[in-house]
Backbone of each chain as nested JSON, in Angstrom:
{
  "chains": [
    {"id": "A", "residues": [
      {"number": 1, "name": "MET", "atoms": {"N": [33.651, 48.997, 10.41], "CA": [32.811, 49.493, 11.28], "C": [32.741, 49.128, 12.794]}},
      {"number": 2, "name": "LYS", "atoms": {"N": [32.12, 49.68, 13.474], "CA": [32.515, 49.67, 15.225], "C": [32.097, 48.478, 15.827]}},
      {"number": 3, "name": "SER", "atoms": {"N": [33.134, 47.97, 17.096], "CA": [32.189, 46.629, 17.791], "C": [31.561, 48.194, 18.917]}},
      {"number": 4, "name": "LYS", "atoms": {"N": [30.335, 46.799, 19.579], "CA": [29.796, 46.999, 20.592], "C": [30.638, 46.729, 21.911]}},
      {"number": 5, "name": "ALA", "atoms": {"N": [30.426, 47.987, 22.865], "CA": [30.652, 48.135, 24.116], "C": [30.178, 48.088, 24.879]}},
      {"number": 6, "name": "ILE", "atoms": {"N": [29.695, 47.645, 26.443], "CA": [28.561, 47.413, 26.787], "C": [28.9, 47.86, 28.586]}},
      {"number": 7, "name": "PHE", "atoms": {"N": [29.165, 49.557, 28.848], "CA": [29.476, 48.56, 30.477], "C": [28.527, 49.054, 31.345]}},
      {"number": 8, "name": "TYR", "atoms": {"N": [27.904, 47.82, 32.606], "CA": [27.487, 47.881, 32.637], "C": [28.059, 48.318, 34.475]}},
      {"number": 9, "name": "HIS", "atoms": {"N": [26.932, 49.545, 35.108], "CA": [27.624, 49.817, 36.917], "C": [25.954, 49.627, 37.726]}},
      {"number": 10, "name": "ALA", "atoms": {"N": [26.63, 49.96, 38.489], "CA": [25.614, 50.482, 39.897], "C": [25.765, 51.451, 40.513]}},
      {"number": 11, "name": "GLY", "atoms": {"N": [26.452, 52.306, 39.951], "CA": [26.481, 53.809, 40.358], "C": [27.477, 53.46, 42.003]}},
      {"number": 12, "name": "CYS", "atoms": {"N": [27.919, 52.397, 42.475], "CA": [29.064, 52.274, 43.446], "C": [30.164, 53.485, 42.747]}},
      {"number": 13, "name": "PRO", "atoms": {"N": [30.997, 53.732, 44.077], "CA": [31.921, 54.746, 43.939], "C": [33.259, 53.806, 43.299]}},
      {"number": 14, "name": "VAL", "atoms": {"N": [33.502, 52.544, 43.354], "CA": [34.249, 51.581, 42.05], "C": [34.082, 51.375, 40.673]}},
      {"number": 15, "name": "CYS", "atoms": {"N": [32.585, 51.881, 41.164], "CA": [31.746, 51.79, 39.301], "C": [32.262, 53.311, 38.553]}},
      {"number": 16, "name": "ILE", "atoms": {"N": [32.203, 54.64, 39.447], "CA": [32.181, 55.058, 39.145], "C": [33.582, 55.175, 38.153]}},
      {"number": 17, "name": "ASP", "atoms": {"N": [34.802, 54.883, 39.66], "CA": [35.719, 55.397, 38.709], "C": [36.471, 54.369, 37.543]}},
      {"number": 18, "name": "ALA", "atoms": {"N": [35.907, 53.197, 37.921], "CA": [35.857, 52.744, 36.584], "C": [35.711, 53.124, 35.491]}},
      {"number": 19, "name": "GLU", "atoms": {"N": [33.835, 53.518, 35.232], "CA": [33.271, 53.899, 34.541], "C": [34.644, 55.289, 33.507]}},
      {"number": 20, "name": "GLN", "atoms": {"N": [35.077, 56.283, 34.374], "CA": [35.985, 57.125, 34.008], "C": [37.125, 57.218, 34.037]}},
      {"number": 21, "name": "GLY", "atoms": {"N": [37.273, 56.129, 34.666], "CA": [38.966, 55.821, 34.038], "C": [39.081, 54.936, 33.281]}},
      {"number": 22, "name": "LEU", "atoms": {"N": [38.944, 53.982, 33.357], "CA": [38.417, 53.113, 31.942], "C": [37.692, 53.082, 30.785]}},
      {"number": 23, "name": "ALA", "atoms": {"N": [36.471, 52.663, 31.303], "CA": [35.186, 52.384, 30.296], "C": [35.474, 53.874, 28.972]}},
      {"number": 24, "name": "LEU", "atoms": {"N": [35.361, 55.387, 29.803], "CA": [35.749, 56.238, 28.761], "C": [36.787, 55.917, 28.599]}},
      {"number": 25, "name": "SER", "atoms": {"N": [37.731, 55.403, 28.697], "CA": [39.261, 55.821, 27.531], "C": [39.277, 54.369, 26.406]}},
      {"number": 26, "name": "LEU", "atoms": {"N": [38.393, 53.603, 26.576], "CA": [38.541, 52.865, 25.046], "C": [38.662, 54.363, 23.834]}},
      {"number": 27, "name": "ASP", "atoms": {"N": [39.25, 53.456, 22.993], "CA": [39.462, 54.65, 21.654], "C": [37.815, 53.911, 21.179]}},
      {"number": 28, "name": "ALA", "atoms": {"N": [37.091, 54.901, 20.31], "CA": [36.557, 55.636, 20.157], "C": [36.403, 55.773, 19.245]}},
      {"number": 29, "name": "ASN", "atoms": {"N": [37.244, 55.665, 17.635], "CA": [37.326, 54.686, 16.886], "C": [36.841, 53.523, 16.618]}},
      {"number": 30, "name": "LYS", "atoms": {"N": [36.799, 52.822, 17.506], "CA": [36.603, 51.304, 17.784], "C": [35.482, 51.196, 17.585]}},
      {"number": 31, "name": "PHE", "atoms": {"N": [34.723, 51.986, 19.527], "CA": [34.031, 51.189, 20.012], "C": [32.985, 52.142, 20.141]}},
      {"number": 32, "name": "ASN", "atoms": {"N": [31.38, 51.349, 19.664], "CA": [30.387, 52.249, 20.517], "C": [29.895, 51.739, 21.816]}},
      {"number": 33, "name": "LEU", "atoms": {"N": [30.399, 52.305, 22.413], "CA": [29.889, 52.087, 24.747], "C": [29.034, 52.882, 24.376]}},
      {"number": 34, "name": "GLU", "atoms": {"N": [28.106, 51.529, 25.337], "CA": [26.853, 51.812, 25.846], "C": [26.978, 52.018, 27.325]}},
      {"number": 35, "name": "ILE", "atoms": {"N": [26.563, 52.803, 28.529], "CA": [26.369, 52.964, 29.651], "C": [25.815, 52.33, 30.465]}},
      {"number": 36, "name": "VAL", "atoms": {"N": [24.927, 51.368, 31.154], "CA": [23.996, 50.659, 31.814], "C": [24.0, 50.886, 33.159]}},
      {"number": 37, "name": "HIS", "atoms": {"N": [22.966, 51.446, 33.629], "CA": [23.017, 51.79, 35.544], "C": [21.644, 50.419, 35.978]}},
      {"number": 38, "name": "LEU", "atoms": {"N": [22.712, 49.573, 35.93], "CA": [22.057, 48.921, 36.562], "C": [20.734, 48.638, 38.051]}},
      {"number": 39, "name": "ALA", "atoms": {"N": [21.216, 49.62, 38.691], "CA": [20.454, 49.129, 39.707], "C": [18.821, 50.592, 39.388]}},
      {"number": 40, "name": "GLU", "atoms": {"N": [19.088, 51.334, 37.887], "CA": [18.377, 52.144, 37.69], "C": [17.242, 51.162, 36.627]}},
      {"number": 41, "name": "ASN", "atoms": {"N": [17.577, 50.405, 36.244], "CA": [17.252, 49.91, 34.602], "C": [17.462, 47.68, 35.482]}},
      {"number": 42, "name": "THR", "atoms": {"N": [17.157, 47.861, 36.213], "CA": [16.638, 46.344, 36.671], "C": [16.349, 44.798, 35.56]}},
      {"number": 43, "name": "SER", "atoms": {"N": [15.385, 46.465, 34.194], "CA": [15.283, 45.465, 34.026], "C": [15.839, 44.251, 32.666]}},
      {"number": 44, "name": "ARG", "atoms": {"N": [17.474, 45.107, 32.551], "CA": [18.451, 44.89, 32.491], "C": [19.234, 43.749, 32.57]}},
      {"number": 45, "name": "ILE", "atoms": {"N": [19.132, 43.037, 34.243], "CA": [19.629, 42.223, 34.429], "C": [20.067, 40.828, 33.992]}},
      {"number": 46, "name": "ASN", "atoms": {"N": [19.14, 40.499, 34.323], "CA": [18.916, 39.051, 33.49], "C": [19.749, 39.29, 32.059]}},
      {"number": 47, "name": "GLU", "atoms": {"N": [19.949, 40.221, 31.31], "CA": [20.337, 40.58, 29.663], "C": [22.119, 40.64, 30.198]}},
      {"number": 48, "name": "ALA", "atoms": {"N": [22.605, 41.09, 31.211], "CA": [23.926, 41.307, 31.788], "C": [24.322, 40.276, 32.455]}},
      {"number": 49, "name": "GLU", "atoms": {"N": [23.578, 39.61, 33.132], "CA": [23.582, 37.723, 33.776], "C": [24.173, 36.522, 32.484]}},
      {"number": 50, "name": "ASN", "atoms": {"N": [23.048, 36.717, 31.575], "CA": [23.477, 36.07, 30.453], "C": [24.337, 36.489, 29.627]}},
      {"number": 51, "name": "ALA", "atoms": {"N": [25.092, 37.258, 29.752], "CA": [26.202, 37.908, 28.906], "C": [27.255, 37.665, 29.755]}},
      {"number": 52, "name": "GLY", "atoms": {"N": [27.146, 36.336, 31.15], "CA": [28.412, 36.225, 32.027], "C": [28.661, 37.093, 33.098]}},
      {"number": 53, "name": "VAL", "atoms": {"N": [27.94, 38.438, 32.965], "CA": [28.546, 39.412, 34.369], "C": [27.795, 38.481, 35.57]}},
      {"number": 54, "name": "LYS", "atoms": {"N": [29.05, 38.56, 36.438], "CA": [28.928, 38.138, 37.632], "C": [28.666, 39.476, 38.61]}},
      {"number": 55, "name": "SER", "atoms": {"N": [29.24, 40.119, 38.583], "CA": [29.841, 41.735, 39.379], "C": [29.746, 42.535, 38.509]}},
      {"number": 56, "name": "VAL", "atoms": {"N": [29.294, 43.921, 39.047], "CA": [29.507, 45.043, 38.144], "C": [30.895, 45.724, 39.318]}},
      {"number": 57, "name": "PRO", "atoms": {"N": [31.583, 46.967, 38.829], "CA": [31.421, 47.475, 37.422], "C": [32.035, 46.438, 36.107]}},
      {"number": 58, "name": "ALA", "atoms": {"N": [31.715, 46.17, 35.476], "CA": [31.98, 44.913, 34.381], "C": [31.651, 45.343, 32.464]}},
      {"number": 59, "name": "LEU", "atoms": {"N": [32.656, 45.324, 32.034], "CA": [32.428, 45.737, 30.677], "C": [32.807, 44.503, 29.337]}},
      {"number": 60, "name": "ILE", "atoms": {"N": [31.542, 44.802, 28.787], "CA": [32.066, 43.463, 27.947], "C": [31.951, 44.509, 26.148]}},
      {"number": 61, "name": "LEU", "atoms": {"N": [33.015, 43.854, 25.567], "CA": [33.645, 43.82, 24.772], "C": [33.469, 42.909, 23.667]}},
      {"number": 62, "name": "ASP", "atoms": {"N": [33.181, 42.935, 22.588], "CA": [32.647, 42.009, 21.483], "C": [32.697, 40.514, 22.533]}},
      {"number": 63, "name": "SER", "atoms": {"N": [31.785, 40.71, 22.905], "CA": [30.608, 39.652, 23.604], "C": [31.894, 39.086, 24.819]}},
      {"number": 64, "name": "THR", "atoms": {"N": [32.883, 39.593, 24.96], "CA": [33.936, 38.791, 26.152], "C": [34.07, 39.971, 27.31]}},
      {"number": 65, "name": "VAL", "atoms": {"N": [33.357, 38.871, 28.512], "CA": [33.254, 39.672, 29.549], "C": [34.271, 40.475, 31.147]}},
      {"number": 66, "name": "PHE", "atoms": {"N": [35.293, 41.912, 31.329], "CA": [35.595, 41.99, 31.664], "C": [35.696, 42.702, 32.826]}},
      {"number": 67, "name": "HIS", "atoms": {"N": [35.489, 41.759, 34.068], "CA": [35.013, 41.633, 35.409], "C": [36.395, 43.28, 36.499]}},
      {"number": 68, "name": "ILE", "atoms": {"N": [35.666, 44.792, 36.506], "CA": [37.208, 45.408, 36.758], "C": [36.895, 45.622, 38.556]}},
      {"number": 69, "name": "ASN", "atoms": {"N": [37.727, 44.914, 38.983], "CA": [37.597, 45.404, 40.657], "C": [36.258, 45.051, 40.552]}},
      {"number": 70, "name": "PHE", "atoms": {"N": [36.097, 45.643, 41.961], "CA": [34.432, 44.815, 42.54], "C": [33.646, 45.647, 43.802]}},
      {"number": 71, "name": "GLY", "atoms": {"N": [32.328, 45.707, 42.756], "CA": [31.87, 46.559, 43.337], "C": [30.878, 46.654, 43.916]}},
      {"number": 72, "name": "ALA", "atoms": {"N": [29.637, 45.572, 43.305], "CA": [28.678, 44.172, 44.155], "C": [28.416, 43.213, 43.023]}},
      {"number": 73, "name": "SER", "atoms": {"N": [28.328, 42.589, 44.055], "CA": [27.257, 41.03, 42.751], "C": [26.391, 41.836, 42.488]}},
      {"number": 74, "name": "ILE", "atoms": {"N": [25.899, 40.802, 41.039], "CA": [25.071, 41.108, 40.929], "C": [23.803, 40.797, 40.937]}},
      {"number": 75, "name": "SER", "atoms": {"N": [23.423, 40.136, 42.208], "CA": [22.853, 38.847, 42.287], "C": [22.204, 40.123, 43.569]}},
      {"number": 76, "name": "ASP", "atoms": {"N": [23.35, 40.893, 44.152], "CA": [23.09, 42.123, 45.409], "C": [22.124, 43.397, 44.301]}},
      {"number": 77, "name": "LEU", "atoms": {"N": [21.584, 42.964, 43.196], "CA": [21.168, 44.166, 42.543], "C": [19.28, 43.762, 42.382]}},
      {"number": 78, "name": "LYS", "atoms": {"N": [19.356, 42.71, 42.394], "CA": [18.12, 42.304, 42.097], "C": [17.134, 43.2, 43.292]}}
    ]},
    {"id": "B", "residues": [
      {"number": 1, "name": "MET", "atoms": {"N": [49.143, 66.183, 26.474], "CA": [50.708, 65.232, 26.735], "C": [49.435, 63.89, 26.87]}},
      {"number": 2, "name": "LYS", "atoms": {"N": [50.186, 62.739, 26.682], "CA": [49.525, 61.382, 26.534], "C": [49.782, 60.788, 28.361]}},
      {"number": 3, "name": "SER", "atoms": {"N": [48.708, 60.489, 28.696], "CA": [48.823, 59.548, 29.883], "C": [49.898, 58.607, 30.163]}},
      {"number": 4, "name": "LYS", "atoms": {"N": [50.02, 57.733, 31.105], "CA": [50.954, 57.107, 31.539], "C": [50.068, 55.403, 31.342]}},
      {"number": 5, "name": "ALA", "atoms": {"N": [49.658, 54.927, 30.666], "CA": [49.213, 53.287, 30.888], "C": [50.262, 52.042, 31.218]}},
      {"number": 6, "name": "ILE", "atoms": {"N": [50.359, 51.531, 32.141], "CA": [50.85, 50.188, 32.483], "C": [49.536, 49.207, 32.451]}},
      {"number": 7, "name": "PHE", "atoms": {"N": [50.143, 47.925, 31.751], "CA": [48.971, 46.674, 32.105], "C": [50.262, 45.85, 32.103]}},
      {"number": 8, "name": "TYR", "atoms": {"N": [49.617, 45.415, 33.288], "CA": [50.896, 44.493, 34.445], "C": [50.063, 42.739, 34.14]}},
      {"number": 9, "name": "HIS", "atoms": {"N": [51.151, 41.911, 33.464], "CA": [50.665, 40.414, 32.816], "C": [51.377, 39.356, 33.846]}},
      {"number": 10, "name": "ALA", "atoms": {"N": [51.304, 38.265, 33.494], "CA": [51.619, 37.236, 33.99], "C": [51.68, 35.897, 32.338]}},
      {"number": 11, "name": "GLY", "atoms": {"N": [51.32, 35.59, 31.503], "CA": [51.042, 35.009, 29.76], "C": [50.412, 34.133, 30.457]}},
      {"number": 12, "name": "CYS", "atoms": {"N": [49.111, 35.151, 31.627], "CA": [48.379, 33.508, 31.47], "C": [46.901, 32.977, 30.575]}},
      {"number": 13, "name": "PRO", "atoms": {"N": [46.332, 32.614, 30.344], "CA": [45.06, 32.764, 29.595], "C": [44.112, 34.297, 29.862]}},
      {"number": 14, "name": "VAL", "atoms": {"N": [43.815, 34.496, 31.061], "CA": [43.235, 35.704, 31.835], "C": [43.562, 36.845, 31.158]}},
      {"number": 15, "name": "CYS", "atoms": {"N": [44.952, 36.733, 31.272], "CA": [46.505, 37.875, 31.101], "C": [46.255, 38.537, 28.971]}},
      {"number": 16, "name": "ILE", "atoms": {"N": [45.797, 37.347, 28.331], "CA": [46.411, 37.351, 27.314], "C": [44.757, 37.48, 26.877]}},
      {"number": 17, "name": "ASP", "atoms": {"N": [44.086, 37.112, 26.818], "CA": [42.307, 37.87, 27.116], "C": [42.433, 39.764, 27.489]}},
      {"number": 18, "name": "ALA", "atoms": {"N": [42.731, 40.048, 28.456], "CA": [42.491, 40.756, 28.817], "C": [43.729, 42.683, 28.044]}},
      {"number": 19, "name": "GLU", "atoms": {"N": [44.825, 41.533, 27.494], "CA": [45.643, 42.5, 26.937], "C": [45.216, 43.013, 25.182]}},
      {"number": 20, "name": "GLN", "atoms": {"N": [44.929, 41.733, 24.831], "CA": [44.274, 41.798, 23.545], "C": [42.851, 42.17, 23.731]}},
      {"number": 21, "name": "GLY", "atoms": {"N": [41.688, 41.752, 24.294], "CA": [40.414, 42.335, 24.342], "C": [40.663, 43.802, 25.068]}},
      {"number": 22, "name": "LEU", "atoms": {"N": [41.133, 44.54, 26.104], "CA": [40.511, 45.607, 27.002], "C": [41.889, 46.587, 26.633]}},
      {"number": 23, "name": "ALA", "atoms": {"N": [43.22, 46.119, 27.21], "CA": [44.639, 46.757, 26.953], "C": [45.137, 47.44, 25.167]}},
      {"number": 24, "name": "LEU", "atoms": {"N": [44.791, 46.797, 24.861], "CA": [45.154, 47.228, 23.031], "C": [44.191, 48.121, 22.832]}},
      {"number": 25, "name": "SER", "atoms": {"N": [42.623, 48.018, 23.469], "CA": [41.383, 48.92, 22.994], "C": [41.038, 50.713, 23.673]}},
      {"number": 26, "name": "LEU", "atoms": {"N": [42.716, 50.599, 24.758], "CA": [42.859, 51.971, 25.092], "C": [43.006, 52.884, 23.76]}},
      {"number": 27, "name": "ASP", "atoms": {"N": [42.473, 53.475, 23.84], "CA": [42.427, 55.084, 23.185], "C": [43.996, 55.437, 22.9]}},
      {"number": 28, "name": "ALA", "atoms": {"N": [44.854, 55.404, 22.105], "CA": [46.225, 55.557, 21.548], "C": [46.662, 56.681, 22.023]}},
      {"number": 29, "name": "ASN", "atoms": {"N": [45.829, 57.355, 21.744], "CA": [45.723, 58.949, 21.922], "C": [45.884, 59.241, 23.014]}},
      {"number": 30, "name": "LYS", "atoms": {"N": [44.805, 58.823, 23.85], "CA": [44.995, 59.465, 25.508], "C": [46.345, 58.706, 25.988]}},
      {"number": 31, "name": "PHE", "atoms": {"N": [47.414, 57.652, 25.514], "CA": [47.359, 56.607, 26.379], "C": [48.612, 56.353, 25.673]}},
      {"number": 32, "name": "ASN", "atoms": {"N": [50.413, 56.284, 26.761], "CA": [51.128, 55.365, 26.277], "C": [51.049, 54.061, 26.845]}},
      {"number": 33, "name": "LEU", "atoms": {"N": [51.089, 53.349, 25.866], "CA": [51.133, 51.856, 26.988], "C": [52.272, 51.609, 26.847]}},
      {"number": 34, "name": "GLU", "atoms": {"N": [52.342, 51.027, 28.042], "CA": [53.532, 49.579, 28.289], "C": [52.913, 48.357, 28.99]}},
      {"number": 35, "name": "ILE", "atoms": {"N": [53.536, 47.621, 28.174], "CA": [53.32, 46.183, 28.983], "C": [53.935, 45.38, 29.241]}},
      {"number": 36, "name": "VAL", "atoms": {"N": [54.347, 44.851, 31.132], "CA": [55.135, 44.475, 31.162], "C": [54.653, 42.712, 31.706]}},
      {"number": 37, "name": "HIS", "atoms": {"N": [55.557, 41.899, 31.241], "CA": [55.331, 40.733, 31.995], "C": [55.839, 40.087, 32.604]}},
      {"number": 38, "name": "LEU", "atoms": {"N": [55.323, 40.056, 34.035], "CA": [55.412, 40.265, 35.816], "C": [56.735, 38.941, 35.879]}},
      {"number": 39, "name": "ALA", "atoms": {"N": [56.37, 37.479, 35.264], "CA": [56.528, 36.861, 35.249], "C": [58.126, 36.753, 34.359]}},
      {"number": 40, "name": "GLU", "atoms": {"N": [58.144, 37.066, 33.74], "CA": [59.374, 37.195, 33.469], "C": [60.134, 38.984, 33.406]}},
      {"number": 41, "name": "ASN", "atoms": {"N": [60.051, 39.463, 34.461], "CA": [60.48, 40.483, 35.077], "C": [59.775, 40.793, 36.133]}},
      {"number": 42, "name": "THR", "atoms": {"N": [60.44, 39.533, 36.751], "CA": [60.613, 39.297, 38.372], "C": [60.657, 41.226, 38.713]}},
      {"number": 43, "name": "SER", "atoms": {"N": [62.206, 41.188, 38.422], "CA": [62.645, 43.022, 39.261], "C": [61.286, 43.831, 38.986]}},
      {"number": 44, "name": "ARG", "atoms": {"N": [60.569, 43.565, 38.418], "CA": [59.365, 44.672, 38.725], "C": [58.295, 44.379, 39.143]}},
      {"number": 45, "name": "ILE", "atoms": {"N": [58.05, 42.656, 40.586], "CA": [56.906, 42.788, 41.084], "C": [57.071, 43.962, 42.187]}},
      {"number": 46, "name": "ASN", "atoms": {"N": [57.561, 44.115, 42.648], "CA": [57.801, 45.216, 43.85], "C": [57.489, 46.556, 43.742]}},
      {"number": 47, "name": "GLU", "atoms": {"N": [57.535, 47.153, 41.909], "CA": [56.636, 48.086, 41.16], "C": [55.692, 48.241, 41.435]}},
      {"number": 48, "name": "ALA", "atoms": {"N": [54.908, 46.475, 40.826], "CA": [53.882, 47.324, 40.857], "C": [53.064, 46.786, 41.662]}},
      {"number": 49, "name": "GLU", "atoms": {"N": [53.666, 45.538, 42.789], "CA": [52.866, 45.879, 43.819], "C": [52.344, 47.512, 44.348]}},
      {"number": 50, "name": "ASN", "atoms": {"N": [53.779, 47.964, 45.003], "CA": [53.228, 49.953, 45.798], "C": [52.68, 50.314, 44.943]}},
      {"number": 51, "name": "ALA", "atoms": {"N": [52.37, 49.988, 43.129], "CA": [51.488, 50.847, 42.993], "C": [49.773, 50.585, 43.466]}},
      {"number": 52, "name": "GLY", "atoms": {"N": [50.16, 49.871, 44.007], "CA": [48.402, 48.863, 44.848], "C": [47.978, 47.385, 43.672]}},
      {"number": 53, "name": "VAL", "atoms": {"N": [48.554, 46.895, 42.562], "CA": [48.617, 45.928, 42.077], "C": [48.384, 44.682, 43.077]}},
      {"number": 54, "name": "LYS", "atoms": {"N": [47.574, 43.993, 43.224], "CA": [46.934, 42.645, 43.817], "C": [46.825, 41.142, 43.296]}},
      {"number": 55, "name": "SER", "atoms": {"N": [46.252, 40.848, 41.652], "CA": [46.419, 40.016, 41.18], "C": [46.62, 40.871, 39.935]}},
      {"number": 56, "name": "VAL", "atoms": {"N": [47.301, 39.861, 38.784], "CA": [46.744, 39.95, 37.862], "C": [46.184, 39.306, 36.988]}},
      {"number": 57, "name": "PRO", "atoms": {"N": [45.278, 40.343, 35.653], "CA": [45.928, 40.936, 35.226], "C": [45.099, 42.587, 35.18]}},
      {"number": 58, "name": "ALA", "atoms": {"N": [46.215, 43.226, 35.335], "CA": [46.026, 44.494, 36.21], "C": [46.165, 46.101, 34.795]}},
      {"number": 59, "name": "LEU", "atoms": {"N": [45.683, 46.641, 34.885], "CA": [45.514, 47.556, 34.053], "C": [45.953, 49.036, 35.154]}},
      {"number": 60, "name": "ILE", "atoms": {"N": [46.787, 50.188, 34.798], "CA": [46.584, 51.517, 35.843], "C": [47.477, 52.52, 34.665]}},
      {"number": 61, "name": "LEU", "atoms": {"N": [45.986, 53.07, 35.067], "CA": [45.822, 53.998, 34.468], "C": [46.244, 55.283, 35.419]}},
      {"number": 62, "name": "ASP", "atoms": {"N": [46.731, 56.604, 35.042], "CA": [46.817, 57.552, 35.897], "C": [46.939, 57.78, 37.253]}},
      {"number": 63, "name": "SER", "atoms": {"N": [47.25, 56.22, 37.262], "CA": [47.609, 55.967, 39.025], "C": [46.941, 54.8, 40.174]}},
      {"number": 64, "name": "THR", "atoms": {"N": [45.883, 54.687, 38.743], "CA": [44.086, 53.52, 39.24], "C": [44.493, 52.879, 38.682]}},
      {"number": 65, "name": "VAL", "atoms": {"N": [44.884, 51.425, 39.651], "CA": [44.554, 50.179, 39.782], "C": [43.131, 50.144, 39.307]}},
      {"number": 66, "name": "PHE", "atoms": {"N": [43.265, 49.467, 37.791], "CA": [42.124, 48.41, 37.239], "C": [42.669, 46.648, 37.966]}},
      {"number": 67, "name": "HIS", "atoms": {"N": [41.867, 46.014, 38.646], "CA": [41.996, 44.451, 38.461], "C": [40.919, 44.29, 37.551]}},
      {"number": 68, "name": "ILE", "atoms": {"N": [41.797, 43.134, 36.575], "CA": [40.116, 42.855, 35.495], "C": [40.871, 41.359, 35.601]}},
      {"number": 69, "name": "ASN", "atoms": {"N": [38.811, 40.717, 35.483], "CA": [39.048, 38.929, 36.203], "C": [40.151, 38.806, 36.968]}},
      {"number": 70, "name": "PHE", "atoms": {"N": [40.434, 38.044, 36.494], "CA": [41.386, 37.296, 37.595], "C": [42.328, 36.202, 36.954]}},
      {"number": 71, "name": "GLY", "atoms": {"N": [43.921, 35.963, 37.032], "CA": [44.673, 35.502, 36.327], "C": [45.757, 34.929, 37.756]}},
      {"number": 72, "name": "ALA", "atoms": {"N": [46.137, 35.421, 38.624], "CA": [47.599, 35.111, 39.667], "C": [47.252, 36.217, 40.48]}},
      {"number": 73, "name": "SER", "atoms": {"N": [47.338, 35.659, 41.664], "CA": [47.541, 37.02, 42.696], "C": [49.274, 37.542, 42.364]}},
      {"number": 74, "name": "ILE", "atoms": {"N": [49.711, 39.094, 42.894], "CA": [51.188, 38.545, 42.58], "C": [51.967, 38.103, 43.198]}},
      {"number": 75, "name": "SER", "atoms": {"N": [51.458, 37.434, 44.586], "CA": [52.163, 37.323, 45.393], "C": [52.631, 35.63, 44.743]}},
      {"number": 76, "name": "ASP", "atoms": {"N": [52.271, 35.069, 44.328], "CA": [52.454, 33.388, 43.806], "C": [53.193, 33.917, 42.541]}},
      {"number": 77, "name": "LEU", "atoms": {"N": [53.876, 35.178, 41.97], "CA": [54.972, 35.428, 41.082], "C": [55.924, 35.474, 41.423]}},
      {"number": 78, "name": "LYS", "atoms": {"N": [56.382, 35.782, 42.785], "CA": [57.177, 35.694, 43.362], "C": [58.603, 34.568, 43.707]}}
    ]}
  ]
}
């Protein structure tokens, strides 16, 4: 069974680099990847914060949060 | 042909989480992954710095540096 991966971003250049370079490089046999644009889906900001996301881009793998470089603080997306 | 991936770390808990959770989740069909422990291989610190690594853990994919969370500044490893 595949694990769940969620990539949260805000459309910023740092986010796009992380999406194209890193998130899309995950083993697709291991993960079902969901990509969430928080600036366009502000209703999911609380979900991201509750999962431990402090800034974007961030990647959640099996409930572990990995903050990748720094694009924007999640508090600036509200 | 596979791309080169280098994961630089220093053995810290944040580093190990990133190695196990993220670096080892890359698509092995796309990348040849090398894992470098900079605290044990200080001779490679300059190489990492020249590649743009500011802190560990960091993952380089196709010459792009992704700093993942924050374990230690590379300047503290010297």
